[in-house]
SETORDREN-997025 format. One record per residue (C-alpha): residue number from 1; residue in one letter; y, z, x. Coordinates in nm, 4 decimals, always signed. Each point is the difference from the previous one (the first is absolute). Last residue first. Layout:
<atoms>
{NUM, "A", {Y, Z, X}}
...
</atoms>
This chain:
<atoms>
{326, "R", {+0.7970, +0.6206, -2.7355}}
{325, "T", {-0.2144, +0.2986, -0.0368}}
{324, "T", {-0.1162, +0.0692, -0.3358}}
{323, "G", {-0.3679, +0.0004, +0.0280}}
{322, "A", {-0.0744, +0.3694, +0.0169}}
{321, "S", {-0.0893, -0.0063, +0.3606}}
{320, "G", {-0.3622, -0.0162, +0.1179}}
{319, "P", {+0.0854, -0.2683, +0.2486}}
{318, "A", {+0.3494, -0.0714, +0.0237}}
{317, "P", {+0.0981, -0.3466, -0.1195}}
{316, "T", {+0.1361, -0.2425, +0.2707}}
{315, "S", {+0.1364, -0.3275, -0.1479}}
{314, "A", {+0.2268, +0.1869, -0.2559}}
{313, "C", {+0.0959, +0.2692, +0.2771}}
{312, "A", {+0.1016, -0.2640, +0.2578}}
{311, "C", {+0.2243, -0.1792, -0.2632}}
{310, "C", {+0.1611, +0.3058, -0.0962}}
{309, "A", {+0.0611, +0.1073, +0.3653}}
{308, "A", {+0.1358, -0.3354, +0.1025}}
{307, "E", {+0.2520, +0.0278, -0.2758}}
{306, "A", {+0.1128, +0.3216, +0.1050}}
{305, "P", {-0.0040, -0.0910, +0.3776}}
{304, "T", {+0.2168, -0.2912, -0.0928}}
{303, "L", {-0.1720, -0.3576, +0.0206}}
{302, "G", {+0.0517, -0.2849, +0.2515}}
{301, "G", {-0.3532, -0.0850, -0.0317}}
{300, "D", {-0.0975, -0.0038, +0.3822}}
{299, "V", {+0.1677, +0.3110, +0.1324}}
{298, "V", {-0.0043, +0.1966, -0.3348}}
{297, "M", {-0.3338, -0.1308, -0.1374}}
{296, "I", {-0.1686, +0.0621, +0.3214}}
{295, "A", {+0.1238, +0.3607, +0.0245}}
{294, "V", {-0.1058, +0.0862, -0.3532}}
{293, "R", {-0.3447, -0.1403, +0.0642}}
{292, "E", {-0.0439, +0.2150, +0.3162}}
{291, "T", {+0.1033, +0.2886, -0.1606}}
{290, "W", {-0.2581, -0.0578, -0.3019}}
{289, "T", {-0.2898, -0.0560, +0.2617}}
{288, "D", {+0.0895, +0.2983, +0.1803}}
{287, "Q", {-0.0023, +0.2225, -0.3108}}
{286, "H", {-0.3495, -0.1243, -0.0602}}
{285, "E", {-0.1329, +0.0713, +0.3084}}
{284, "Q", {+0.1577, +0.3468, -0.0135}}
{283, "S", {-0.1551, +0.0714, -0.3259}}
{282, "R", {+0.1946, +0.0279, -0.3165}}
{281, "G", {+0.1550, +0.3260, -0.0895}}
{280, "H", {-0.1392, +0.3260, -0.1206}}
{279, "G", {+0.1523, +0.1809, -0.2907}}
{278, "L", {-0.2954, +0.0084, -0.2087}}
{277, "T", {-0.3219, -0.0567, +0.2072}}
{276, "G", {-0.2292, +0.2450, -0.2214}}
{275, "D", {-0.0703, -0.2434, -0.2872}}
{274, "G", {+0.3673, +0.0167, -0.1470}}
{273, "D", {+0.1288, -0.3412, +0.0908}}
{272, "A", {+0.0699, -0.1581, +0.3451}}
{271, "G", {+0.3390, +0.0348, +0.1294}}
{270, "A", {+0.2777, -0.2699, +0.0066}}
{269, "G", {+0.0788, -0.1523, +0.3272}}
{268, "G", {+0.0544, -0.3685, -0.0981}}
{267, "L", {+0.3189, +0.1228, -0.1737}}
{266, "C", {+0.1675, -0.0086, +0.3651}}
{265, "L", {+0.3816, +0.0676, -0.0550}}
{264, "V", {+0.1780, -0.0739, +0.3411}}
{263, "G", {+0.2777, -0.2436, -0.1168}}
{262, "A", {+0.2824, +0.2403, +0.0216}}
{261, "A", {+0.0756, -0.0220, -0.3551}}
{260, "W", {-0.3626, +0.0294, -0.0972}}
{259, "A", {-0.0455, +0.3156, +0.2337}}
{258, "E", {+0.3266, +0.1450, -0.1786}}
{257, "S", {-0.1219, -0.0591, -0.3531}}
{256, "V", {-0.3720, +0.1167, +0.0464}}
{255, "D", {+0.1073, +0.3459, +0.1396}}
{254, "K", {+0.1024, +0.1978, +0.3148}}
{253, "R", {-0.0217, -0.2801, +0.2787}}
{252, "G", {-0.2230, +0.0226, +0.2926}}
{251, "G", {-0.1767, -0.3210, -0.0918}}
{250, "Y", {-0.0595, +0.1110, -0.3639}}
{249, "A", {-0.3718, -0.1248, +0.0025}}
{248, "A", {-0.0730, +0.2670, +0.2698}}
{247, "V", {+0.0769, +0.2678, -0.2719}}
{246, "P", {-0.3070, -0.1058, -0.2055}}
{245, "L", {+0.0375, -0.2103, -0.3120}}
{244, "V", {-0.2413, +0.1892, -0.2298}}
{243, "A", {-0.3149, -0.0854, -0.2085}}
{242, "V", {-0.1431, +0.1700, -0.3248}}
{241, "R", {-0.2592, -0.1042, -0.2530}}
{240, "K", {+0.0167, +0.2140, -0.3154}}
{239, "G", {-0.2563, +0.2108, -0.1453}}
{238, "R", {+0.2391, +0.2688, -0.1317}}
{237, "L", {-0.1150, +0.2389, +0.2531}}
{236, "A", {+0.0692, -0.2620, +0.2777}}
{235, "A", {+0.3484, -0.0478, -0.1317}}
{234, "Q", {+0.0750, +0.3705, +0.0330}}
{233, "R", {-0.1426, +0.0095, +0.3729}}
{232, "A", {+0.2325, -0.3104, +0.0626}}
{231, "L", {+0.3042, +0.1470, -0.1615}}
{230, "A", {-0.0283, +0.3017, +0.2233}}
{229, "Q", {-0.0282, -0.2181, +0.3202}}
{228, "W", {+0.2697, -0.2295, -0.1173}}
{227, "Q", {+0.2237, +0.3083, -0.0291}}
{226, "Q", {-0.0797, +0.1384, +0.3340}}
{225, "Q", {+0.0948, -0.3104, +0.1537}}
{224, "G", {+0.3204, -0.0550, -0.1884}}
{223, "A", {+0.1254, +0.3491, +0.0659}}
{222, "T", {-0.0834, -0.0214, +0.3659}}
{221, "D", {+0.1907, -0.3176, +0.0455}}
{220, "A", {-0.1529, -0.3598, -0.0137}}
{219, "D", {+0.1257, -0.0798, -0.3399}}
{218, "L", {-0.2598, -0.0759, -0.2908}}
{217, "A", {-0.1862, -0.3192, +0.0028}}
{216, "F", {-0.2814, +0.1268, -0.2165}}
{215, "V", {-0.2549, -0.2670, -0.1102}}
{214, "L", {-0.1746, +0.0675, -0.3360}}
{213, "A", {-0.3113, -0.1590, -0.1769}}
{212, "R", {-0.1099, +0.0764, -0.3420}}
{211, "V", {+0.3221, -0.0281, -0.1950}}
{210, "D", {-0.0771, +0.0980, -0.3763}}
{209, "R", {+0.1428, +0.3467, -0.0038}}
{208, "V", {+0.2869, -0.1198, +0.2122}}
{207, "W", {+0.2891, +0.1641, -0.2018}}
{206, "D", {-0.1920, +0.3226, -0.0973}}
{205, "W", {-0.0241, +0.0852, +0.3816}}
{204, "R", {+0.3596, +0.0596, +0.0348}}
{203, "W", {+0.1592, -0.0217, +0.3506}}
{202, "G", {+0.3686, +0.1063, +0.0596}}
{201, "Q", {-0.0554, +0.2536, +0.2716}}
{200, "V", {-0.0117, -0.2281, +0.2885}}
{199, "G", {+0.3457, -0.1365, -0.1014}}
{198, "F", {+0.1205, -0.2864, -0.2090}}
{197, "I", {-0.3471, -0.1175, -0.1389}}
{196, "A", {+0.0092, -0.3560, +0.1209}}
{195, "V", {-0.2588, -0.2537, -0.1457}}
{194, "V", {-0.1495, -0.2963, +0.1507}}
{193, "R", {-0.2536, -0.2420, -0.1077}}
{192, "P", {+0.0395, -0.3687, +0.1450}}
{191, "V", {+0.0318, +0.0758, +0.3764}}
{190, "G", {+0.1468, -0.3068, +0.1570}}
{189, "A", {+0.2129, +0.1519, +0.2855}}
{188, "A", {+0.3178, -0.0524, -0.2336}}
{187, "R", {-0.1892, +0.2366, -0.2605}}
{186, "L", {-0.0628, +0.2409, +0.2658}}
{185, "A", {+0.3354, +0.0012, +0.1101}}
{184, "L", {+0.1358, +0.0155, -0.3732}}
{183, "A", {-0.2137, +0.3263, -0.0471}}
{182, "D", {+0.1045, +0.1615, +0.3082}}
{181, "F", {+0.3668, -0.0687, -0.0970}}
{180, "A", {-0.0841, +0.1798, -0.3679}}
{179, "G", {-0.1192, +0.2964, +0.2102}}
{178, "E", {-0.3159, +0.2070, +0.0398}}
{177, "C", {-0.2844, -0.2520, +0.0028}}
{176, "V", {-0.3099, -0.0593, -0.2046}}
{175, "W", {-0.2033, -0.3171, +0.0301}}
{174, "L", {-0.2244, -0.0823, -0.3052}}
{173, "P", {-0.3377, -0.1544, +0.0747}}
{172, "G", {-0.0993, -0.3218, -0.2018}}
{171, "D", {+0.0657, -0.1102, -0.3469}}
{170, "G", {+0.3001, -0.0874, -0.2111}}
{169, "A", {+0.2260, +0.2022, -0.2184}}
{168, "Q", {+0.0288, +0.3793, -0.1064}}
{167, "P", {+0.0189, +0.1290, +0.3555}}
{166, "T", {+0.3035, -0.2422, +0.0427}}
{165, "A", {+0.2125, +0.1404, -0.2864}}
{164, "A", {+0.1518, +0.2545, +0.2079}}
{163, "N", {+0.1973, -0.2283, +0.2351}}
{162, "F", {+0.1977, +0.2795, +0.1189}}
{161, "Y", {-0.1267, +0.3071, -0.1473}}
{160, "G", {+0.1352, +0.2526, -0.2425}}
{159, "K", {+0.2682, +0.2748, -0.0174}}
{158, "E", {+0.1520, +0.1689, -0.3214}}
{157, "G", {+0.3486, +0.1145, +0.0285}}
{156, "P", {+0.3024, +0.0087, +0.2614}}
{155, "L", {+0.0520, -0.3255, +0.1622}}
{154, "H", {-0.1741, -0.0477, +0.3388}}
{153, "D", {+0.1790, -0.0011, +0.3189}}
{152, "H", {-0.1026, -0.0693, +0.3584}}
{151, "R", {+0.2213, -0.0574, +0.3183}}
{150, "K", {+0.2846, +0.2514, -0.0685}}
{149, "A", {-0.1549, +0.3063, +0.1334}}
{148, "K", {-0.1288, -0.1963, +0.3013}}
{147, "P", {+0.3416, -0.1120, +0.0905}}
{146, "V", {+0.0555, -0.3699, -0.0156}}
{145, "E", {+0.1166, -0.2036, +0.3013}}
{144, "E", {-0.2624, +0.1274, +0.2637}}
{143, "A", {-0.2814, -0.0391, -0.2279}}
{142, "T", {+0.0978, -0.3578, -0.0702}}
{141, "G", {+0.2056, -0.0932, -0.3091}}
{140, "V", {-0.0215, -0.0719, -0.3711}}
{139, "A", {-0.0677, +0.3317, -0.1879}}
{138, "R", {-0.3410, -0.0194, -0.1710}}
{137, "G", {+0.0477, +0.0333, -0.3879}}
{136, "Y", {-0.2900, +0.1127, -0.2387}}
{135, "L", {+0.0257, -0.0564, -0.3673}}
{134, "N", {-0.1738, +0.1801, -0.2806}}
{133, "V", {-0.2259, -0.0430, -0.3242}}
{132, "L", {-0.0685, -0.3647, -0.0290}}
{131, "R", {-0.2909, -0.0538, -0.2287}}
{130, "G", {-0.2617, -0.2294, +0.1489}}
{129, "D", {-0.3213, +0.1239, -0.1529}}
{128, "P", {-0.0903, +0.1898, +0.3364}}
{127, "M", {+0.3252, +0.1698, +0.0012}}
{126, "T", {+0.3112, -0.1290, +0.1799}}
{125, "H", {+0.2472, +0.1148, +0.2717}}
{124, "P", {+0.2083, -0.3156, +0.0897}}
{123, "F", {+0.1599, -0.0856, +0.3399}}
{122, "V", {+0.3705, -0.0239, +0.0997}}
{121, "V", {+0.1245, -0.0823, +0.3183}}
{120, "R", {+0.3073, +0.2090, +0.0566}}
{119, "G", {+0.3753, -0.0574, +0.0746}}
{118, "G", {+0.1605, +0.0018, +0.3323}}
{117, "R", {+0.2609, +0.2791, -0.0770}}
{116, "W", {-0.2654, +0.2035, -0.1692}}
{115, "D", {-0.0297, +0.1835, -0.3400}}
{114, "R", {-0.1648, +0.3084, -0.0281}}
{113, "V", {+0.2712, +0.1924, -0.2048}}
{112, "A", {+0.0067, -0.2901, -0.2267}}
{111, "H", {-0.3457, -0.0040, -0.1099}}
{110, "P", {+0.0292, -0.3208, -0.1840}}
{109, "W", {+0.0540, -0.2210, +0.3140}}
{108, "T", {+0.2842, -0.2276, -0.0598}}
{107, "G", {+0.2724, +0.1245, +0.2449}}
{106, "P", {-0.1433, -0.1924, +0.3024}}
{105, "A", {-0.2279, -0.2759, -0.1347}}
{104, "A", {-0.3236, +0.0644, -0.1592}}
{103, "Y", {-0.2553, -0.2527, +0.1120}}
{102, "G", {-0.3246, -0.1108, -0.1836}}
{101, "V", {-0.3731, +0.0149, +0.0412}}
{100, "D", {-0.2015, -0.1374, -0.3141}}
{99, "H", {-0.3061, -0.0541, +0.1958}}
{98, "Q", {+0.0082, -0.3790, -0.0155}}
{97, "Q", {+0.3550, +0.0322, +0.1156}}
{96, "A", {-0.1065, +0.1649, +0.3118}}
{95, "L", {-0.2563, -0.2697, +0.0579}}
{94, "A", {+0.2731, -0.2653, -0.0233}}
{93, "L", {+0.2283, +0.1787, +0.2117}}
{92, "P", {-0.2415, +0.0067, +0.2958}}
{91, "I", {-0.0753, +0.3382, +0.1634}}
{90, "G", {-0.0261, +0.0285, +0.3689}}
{89, "R", {+0.2076, +0.3273, +0.0292}}
{88, "Q", {+0.3368, -0.2037, +0.1335}}
{87, "R", {-0.0551, -0.2164, -0.3209}}
{86, "L", {-0.0067, +0.2971, -0.2292}}
{85, "Y", {+0.3394, +0.1036, +0.1610}}
{84, "A", {+0.1375, -0.3612, -0.0378}}
{83, "E", {-0.1099, +0.0110, -0.3614}}
{82, "G", {+0.1679, +0.3329, -0.0719}}
{81, "R", {+0.3237, -0.0950, +0.1814}}
{80, "S", {+0.0311, -0.2559, -0.2937}}
{79, "G", {-0.0774, -0.3829, -0.0069}}
{78, "P", {-0.2478, +0.0644, -0.2855}}
{77, "L", {-0.0463, +0.3682, -0.1101}}
{76, "A", {+0.2942, +0.0191, -0.2562}}
{75, "A", {-0.2106, -0.1548, -0.2715}}
{74, "Q", {-0.2832, +0.2561, +0.0426}}
{73, "F", {+0.2635, +0.2753, +0.0014}}
{72, "A", {+0.1447, -0.1048, -0.3368}}
{71, "A", {-0.3599, -0.0161, -0.1355}}
{70, "L", {-0.0751, +0.3453, +0.1496}}
{69, "Q", {+0.3043, +0.1402, -0.1818}}
{68, "Q", {-0.1087, -0.1591, -0.3446}}
{67, "A", {-0.3609, +0.1349, +0.0323}}
{66, "L", {+0.1171, +0.3241, +0.1093}}
{65, "D", {+0.2148, +0.0436, -0.3288}}
{64, "P", {-0.2907, -0.1130, -0.1926}}
{63, "R", {-0.2049, +0.3050, +0.1058}}
{62, "A", {-0.3727, -0.0259, -0.0834}}
{61, "P", {-0.1443, +0.3113, -0.1296}}
{60, "A", {-0.1353, +0.2666, +0.2218}}
{59, "P", {-0.3535, +0.1167, -0.1350}}
{58, "A", {+0.0204, +0.3040, -0.1921}}
{57, "R", {-0.0211, +0.3444, +0.1638}}
{56, "P", {-0.3143, +0.2014, -0.0173}}
{55, "V", {+0.0465, +0.3455, -0.1767}}
{54, "S", {-0.1203, +0.2724, +0.2609}}
{53, "P", {+0.3527, +0.0582, +0.1226}}
{52, "D", {+0.1008, +0.1290, -0.3271}}
{51, "V", {+0.3747, -0.0923, -0.0246}}
{50, "S", {+0.2250, +0.2967, +0.0346}}
{49, "H", {+0.1468, +0.1772, -0.3136}}
{48, "P", {+0.3614, -0.0950, -0.1110}}
{47, "R", {+0.2305, +0.2871, -0.0091}}
{46, "A", {+0.1198, +0.0636, -0.3556}}
{45, "A", {+0.3422, -0.1477, -0.1030}}
{44, "A", {-0.1630, -0.2376, -0.2277}}
{43, "A", {-0.1923, +0.2669, -0.1901}}
{42, "P", {+0.3252, +0.1569, -0.1139}}
{41, "P", {+0.0763, +0.3417, +0.1427}}
{40, "S", {-0.1153, +0.2908, -0.1870}}
{39, "P", {+0.2301, +0.2066, -0.2229}}
{38, "F", {+0.0346, +0.3647, +0.0959}}
{37, "K", {-0.2272, +0.2655, -0.1573}}
{36, "P", {+0.1478, +0.3432, -0.0457}}
{35, "P", {-0.1595, +0.2744, +0.1794}}
{34, "V", {-0.2720, +0.2009, -0.2108}}
{33, "Q", {+0.0942, +0.3555, -0.0400}}
{32, "R", {-0.2375, +0.2374, +0.1801}}
{31, "R", {+0.2421, +0.1073, +0.2723}}
{30, "H", {+0.2709, +0.0795, -0.2799}}
{29, "P", {+0.3187, -0.2003, +0.0207}}
{28, "V", {+0.2937, +0.2149, +0.1405}}
{27, "R", {+0.2718, +0.1128, -0.2651}}
{26, "Q", {+0.3458, +0.0922, +0.1275}}
{25, "R", {+0.0395, +0.3638, +0.0494}}
{24, "Q", {+0.0554, -0.0057, +0.3887}}
{23, "L", {+0.2859, -0.2564, -0.0407}}
{22, "P", {+0.1835, +0.2029, -0.2656}}
{21, "P", {+0.0066, -0.1205, -0.3535}}
{20, "K", {+0.2670, -0.2505, -0.1086}}
{19, "Q", {+0.1290, +0.0930, -0.3851}}
{18, "L", {+0.0193, +0.3938, +0.0789}}
{17, "A", {+0.2090, -0.0376, +0.2966}}
{16, "A", {+0.2583, -0.2343, -0.1878}}
{15, "Q", {+0.0307, +0.2820, -0.2729}}
{14, "R", {+0.0676, +0.2680, +0.2387}}
{13, "Q", {+0.2794, -0.1879, +0.1710}}
{12, "Q", {+0.1599, -0.0929, -0.3193}}
{11, "E", {-0.0277, +0.3605, -0.1067}}
{10, "E", {+0.1645, +0.1108, +0.3253}}
{9, "R", {+0.2914, -0.2355, -0.0496}}
{8, "W", {+0.0701, +0.1260, -0.3407}}
{7, "Q", {+0.0078, +0.3609, +0.1051}}
{6, "A", {+0.2524, -0.0943, +0.2553}}
{5, "R", {+0.2165, -0.1812, -0.2480}}
{4, "A", {-0.0179, +0.3201, -0.2451}}
{3, "T", {+0.1134, +0.2238, +0.2721}}
{2, "E", {+0.2866, -0.2344, +0.0979}}
{1, "M", {+0.1138, -0.0190, -0.3564}}
</atoms>
């Protein structure tokens, strides 16, 4: 019995070995054999191709959400910190409302990460056809109160101009400045046609194709002065007349808005047009006459320096200027 049992075990082990070949004897596919095809992933899971940069983008559509937000900000402006801030900068409430300016109280600015504890004065970005495409908010407060990184904020998306429809309406030279407050200051000073480009790199020639005369009132810093010179050359190539508000017109301030708020803005000093005298101010004799008029109006007429400057510019046009001084 023991011998038979041992033989049976050996036979079972032999049969098991025959059913599973050794590892080294397992079949390996031939190198010429085509590997099996695996199913391809669905098309929806494929990585999207990048957009061809040569394809022009469609014009930015009007954004109804921005229109609703701007309407709420406009309603909040009267009696707010924003109105007080505008008044400090020499901008009347009625003029601001005429240009759709509003006020975003703390906690209401759409760009929540850029909210400011004093709120923001809000200006619309528009296209030449009047479409609203963005909002710009200036933090309420002085330079000492508001850190530079917090002062200015534009919502994400397309950018336009402030008062962009102006080049399409009216006649006469178009004044061009860098910021919305500069544009309001020029309007308060009596300039009828003003547009703000939100920075020296925002100029678009196709938006002023039908404008024949330009007056650049860019910032008095190096970037602003270099930019108006470049724009003046480009304008001359396009057959446009160009004038410039010289640095002396700012009364030592950095831009039109600061000069207007300080009562030292002199719009009677716009340069002559592009006939070889571009950028040169008025003659010393003419400047002395203008200064004398301002002094008389302040002392005898009881006007503020800003009011007197406007009246003096209106009654003392600069010879050879672009005809837009006030």
